[in-house]
C-alpha positions in Angstrom: 112.4 57.3 158.4 108.8 56.3 157.8 108.3 55.2 161.4 109.8 58.5 162.6 107.4 60.5 160.4 104.5 58.4 161.6 105.2 59.0 165.2 105.8 62.7 164.7 102.4 63.0 162.9 100.7 61.2 165.8 102.2 63.7 168.3 101.4 66.7 166.1 97.7 65.8 165.7 96.6 64.3 169.1 92.9 64.8 168.5 93.0 63.0 165.2 95.0 60.2 166.8 92.5 59.9 169.7 89.5 59.9 167.4 91.2 57.2 165.2 91.9 55.0 168.2 88.4 55.5 169.5 86.9 54.6 166.1 89.0 51.4 165.9 88.0 50.5 169.5 84.3 51.1 168.9 84.2 49.2 165.6 86.1 46.2 167.2 83.6 46.2 170.1 80.6 46.3 167.7 82.0 43.4 165.7 82.5 41.4 168.8 79.0 42.2 170.0 77.4 41.2 166.7 79.3 37.9 166.7 78.1 37.2 170.3 74.6 38.2 169.5 74.5 36.0 166.4 75.8 33.0 168.3 73.2 33.6 171.1 70.3 33.8 168.6 71.4 30.7 166.8 71.7 28.8 170.0 68.4 30.0 171.3 66.6 29.1 168.1 68.2 25.7 168.1 67.0 25.0 171.6 63.5 26.2 170.7 63.4 23.8 167.8 64.7 20.9 169.9 62.2 21.6 172.7 59.2 21.7 170.3 59.9 18.3 168.7 58.6 17.3 165.3 55.0 17.0 164.2 54.3 14.1 161.9 50.8 13.6 160.5 49.9 10.3 158.8 46.7 10.1 156.7 45.4 7.3 154.5 45.9 7.8 150.7 43.0 9.7 149.1 42.0 11.6 152.2 42.6 15.2 153.3 44.7 16.1 156.3 42.9 16.4 159.7 42.2 20.1 160.0 41.7 20.7 156.3 38.3 19.1 156.3 37.1 21.7 158.9 38.4 24.7 156.9 37.2 23.8 153.3 33.5 24.4 152.7 32.1 21.5 150.7 35.0 19.2 151.4 32.8 16.1 151.0 32.5 16.7 147.3 36.2 17.4 147.0 37.0 14.2 148.9 34.7 12.3 146.5 36.5 13.7 143.5 39.9 12.8 144.9 38.8 9.2 145.5 
């Protein structure tokens, strides 16, 4: 009985049925697109990080990092106070 009424309603209102089917199709396509886009961005970002490598700076205890000395005015007095 329920199935018969459902089929009858689908036939009686064809525009509503078509719009519902179109809405479900569009939302499914958008969901699939977002999943593929997210996977592509994640893979691209991972490849970018792997290609850049890692930067490791080693400096003796009590000294400033390499480029910090050039950017801080009066770094010599700061260095002396750290030592």
